DOTOR-879210 format. One line per field, with one value per atom (N, C-alpha, C): residue in one letter; atom name; x, y, z. Coordinates in steps of 0.2 Angstrom, whole numbers, always signed. Layout:
// residues N
aa	[a:...]
at	[CA:...]
c1	[X:...]
c2	[Y:...]
c3	[Z:...]
// end
This chain:
// residues 98
aa	[x:x:x:x:x:x:x:x:x:x:x:x:x:x:x:x:x:x:x:x:x:x:x:x:x:x:x:x:x:x:x:x:x:x:x:x:x:x:x:x:x:x:x:x:x:x:x:x:x:x:x:x:x:x:x:x:x:x:x:x:x:x:x:x:x:x:x:x:x:x:x:x:x:x:x:x:x:x:x:x:x:x:x:x:x:x:x:x:x:x:x:x:x:x:x:x:x:x:x:x:x:x:x:x:x:x:x:x:x:x:x:x:x:x:x:x:x:x:x:x:x:x:x:x:x:x:x:x:x:x:x:x:x:x:x:x:x:x:x:x:x:x:x:x:x:x:x:x:x:x:x:x:x:x:x:x:x:x:x:x:x:x:x:x:x:x:x:x:x:x:x:x:x:x:x:x:x:x:x:x:x:x:x:x:x:x:x:x:x:x:x:x:x:x:x:x:x:x:x:x:x:x:x:x:x:x:x:x:x:x:x:x:x:x:x:x:x:x:x:x:x:x:x:x:x:x:x:x:x:x:x:x:x:x:x:x:x:x:x:x:x:x:x:x:x:x:x:x:x:x:x:x:x:x:x:x:x:x:x:x:x:x:x:x:x:x:x:x:x:x:x:x:x:x:x:x:x:x:x:x:x:x:x:x:x:x:x:x:x:x:x:x:x:x]
at	[N:CA:C:N:CA:C:N:CA:C:N:CA:C:N:CA:C:N:CA:C:N:CA:C:N:CA:C:N:CA:C:N:CA:C:N:CA:C:N:CA:C:N:CA:C:N:CA:C:N:CA:C:N:CA:C:N:CA:C:N:CA:C:N:CA:C:N:CA:C:N:CA:C:N:CA:C:N:CA:C:N:CA:C:N:CA:C:N:CA:C:N:CA:C:N:CA:C:N:CA:C:N:CA:C:N:CA:C:N:CA:C:N:CA:C:N:CA:C:N:CA:C:N:CA:C:N:CA:C:N:CA:C:N:CA:C:N:CA:C:N:CA:C:N:CA:C:N:CA:C:N:CA:C:N:CA:C:N:CA:C:N:CA:C:N:CA:C:N:CA:C:N:CA:C:N:CA:C:N:CA:C:N:CA:C:N:CA:C:N:CA:C:N:CA:C:N:CA:C:N:CA:C:N:CA:C:N:CA:C:N:CA:C:N:CA:C:N:CA:C:N:CA:C:N:CA:C:N:CA:C:N:CA:C:N:CA:C:N:CA:C:N:CA:C:N:CA:C:N:CA:C:N:CA:C:N:CA:C:N:CA:C:N:CA:C:N:CA:C:N:CA:C:N:CA:C:N:CA:C:N:CA:C:N:CA:C:N:CA:C:N:CA:C:N:CA:C:N:CA:C:N:CA:C:N:CA:C:N:CA:C:N:CA:C:N:CA:C:N:CA:C:N:CA:C:N:CA:C:N:CA:C:N:CA:C:N:CA:C:N:CA:C]
c1	[+75:+73:+70:+65:+62:+66:+68:+73:+69:+65:+62:+54:+51:+44:+40:+35:+31:+25:+22:+16:+13:+8:+4:-2:-3:-9:-14:-21:-25:-31:-34:-40:-44:-50:-55:-59:-61:-66:-72:-76:-83:-87:-89:-95:-90:-83:-80:-76:-79:-76:-76:-82:-82:-79:-78:-74:-66:-64:-57:-56:-60:-60:-60:-64:-65:-57:-55:-48:-43:-43:-37:-38:-44:-45:-43:-44:-40:-34:-31:-24:-20:-23:-20:-18:-22:-19:-12:-12:-6:+1:-1:+4:+6:+1:+3:+9:+7:+12:+19:+20:+26:+31:+35:+40:+44:+45:+50:+45:+39:+35:+35:+37:+37:+29:+28:+21:+17:+11:+7:+0:-3:-9:-12:-18:-22:-26:-28:-30:-35:-40:-44:-44:-43:-42:-48:-48:-55:-58:-53:-56:-59:-66:-70:-66:-65:-63:-55:-52:-45:-42:-38:-36:-28:-25:-18:-16:-10:-6:+1:+2:+9:+10:+17:+21:+27:+31:+38:+42:+48:+53:+59:+63:+69:+75:+75:+81:+79:+84:+82:+81:+83:+82:+75:+72:+65:+60:+63:+60:+59:+64:+65:+62:+62:+58:+50:+48:+41:+38:+43:+40:+39:+42:+41:+37:+34:+31:+23:+21:+14:+8:+11:+5:+6:+11:+12:+8:+10:+7:-1:-4:-11:-14:-10:-13:-12:-8:-7:-11:-13:-17:-24:-26:-33:-33:-29:-27:-33:-33:-38:-45:-46:-53:-56:-51:-53:-51:-46:-44:-43:-45:-47:-40:-34:-28:-23:-17:-12:-10:-9:-7:-1:+0:+5:+10:+15:+20:+25:+26:+31:+35:+42:+47:+50:+50:+51:+57:+62:+67:+65:+65:+63:+69:+67:+73:+72:+66:+64:+58:+58:+52:+52:+46:+45:+44]
c2	[-65:-65:-59:-59:-53:-51:-45:-42:-36:-33:-27:-26:-22:-21:-15:-15:-9:-13:-10:-11:-4:-3:+4:+3:+7:+5:+11:+10:+15:+15:+20:+21:+25:+21:+25:+30:+35:+40:+37:+38:+35:+36:+31:+31:+31:+30:+30:+22:+17:+11:+8:+9:+6:+10:+16:+21:+18:+16:+15:+7:+3:-3:-2:+2:+2:+6:+11:+14:+9:+4:-1:-6:-8:-12:-8:-3:+1:+2:+2:+3:-3:-9:-15:-15:-12:-11:-6:-2:+3:-2:-6:-10:-16:-17:-23:-19:-13:-9:-7:-8:-5:-11:-12:-16:-19:-15:-17:-21:-21:-24:-32:-35:-43:-45:-42:-44:-38:-38:-32:-35:-33:-35:-29:-28:-24:-28:-26:-30:-26:-30:-26:-30:-26:-30:-32:-35:-37:-31:-25:-20:-15:-14:-11:-4:-3:+3:+3:-2:-3:-7:-4:-7:-7:-11:-11:-12:-10:-12:-16:-21:-24:-25:-23:-25:-27:-31:-33:-31:-31:-29:-33:-34:-38:-34:-28:-24:-16:-13:-7:-1:-3:+2:+2:-3:-4:-1:-3:-1:+7:+10:+17:+21:+17:+20:+19:+15:+14:+19:+21:+27:+33:+34:+40:+40:+34:+31:+33:+31:+33:+31:+25:+22:+26:+27:+32:+39:+42:+49:+48:+42:+41:+41:+36:+36:+42:+45:+51:+57:+57:+61:+61:+55:+53:+53:+54:+54:+57:+64:+69:+67:+65:+62:+56:+51:+45:+42:+45:+42:+48:+44:+48:+51:+48:+50:+48:+52:+50:+43:+40:+33:+33:+27:+25:+20:+23:+19:+16:+9:+5:+3:+5:+2:-5:-10:-17:-19:-23:-28:-34:-38:-45:-50:-53:-57:-64:-66:-74:-74:-79:-80:-87:-90:-96:-96]
c3	[-26:-18:-15:-11:-9:-3:-3:+3:+6:+3:+5:+5:+9:+8:+12:+11:+15:+18:+23:+27:+27:+24:+24:+29:+34:+37:+36:+34:+32:+36:+39:+43:+39:+37:+32:+37:+33:+36:+37:+42:+44:+37:+35:+28:+23:+22:+16:+15:+19:+18:+11:+9:+2:-4:-2:-7:-6:+0:+1:-3:-2:-5:-12:-15:-22:-24:-21:-22:-23:-18:-17:-23:-25:-30:-37:-38:-44:-43:-38:-37:-38:-39:-41:-48:-53:-59:-59:-55:-55:-53:-48:-45:-51:-55:-60:-65:-67:-70:-68:-62:-58:-58:-62:-64:-57:-52:-47:-41:-41:-36:-38:-32:-32:-31:-26:-23:-21:-21:-19:-17:-12:-8:-5:-6:-2:+2:+9:+14:+18:+21:+26:+33:+38:+44:+48:+53:+56:+59:+62:+65:+59:+60:+54:+53:+46:+43:+43:+44:+44:+38:+34:+28:+28:+24:+23:+16:+15:+8:+11:+7:+9:+3:+1:-6:-4:-9:-8:-13:-13:-18:-17:-23:-23:-22:-23:-21:-18:-16:-13:-17:-24:-29:-30:-31:-33:-27:-21:-14:-14:-15:-15:-21:-26:-32:-31:-28:-26:-22:-17:-12:-15:-22:-25:-31:-32:-39:-39:-45:-46:-41:-38:-33:-27:-25:-18:-20:-26:-27:-27:-29:-29:-23:-19:-11:-8:-8:-4:-7:-14:-16:-14:-12:-10:-1:+1:+9:+13:+11:+14:+13:+7:+6:+9:+9:+11:+18:+21:+27:+33:+39:+45:+48:+46:+47:+41:+41:+36:+35:+29:+29:+34:+37:+42:+38:+36:+31:+35:+35:+38:+33:+33:+29:+32:+28:+30:+27:+31:+28:+30:+24:+25:+28:+34:+37:+36:+34:+33:+28:+24:+20:+18:+17:+14:+8]
// end
């Protein structure tokens, strides 16, 4: 049962949209290797240059481990290069799902 998640809002620097998309596609491989992730999505919003990551976890241990894991390190390691502002991380508790 999925109980926890993250939504991370990402705003690409002007001219870096393609680089952000490429980075997110590469990040999918890291997500596959992280045992605690139940689901992981990289999304592009309708607003130009706005992207996001949505991922879910079954327990709080995996949720917290992910916050300090390789994927988070890779994201924040590229933040100055790719994003116009720091990634906006929203910690989520799932209250209902289908």
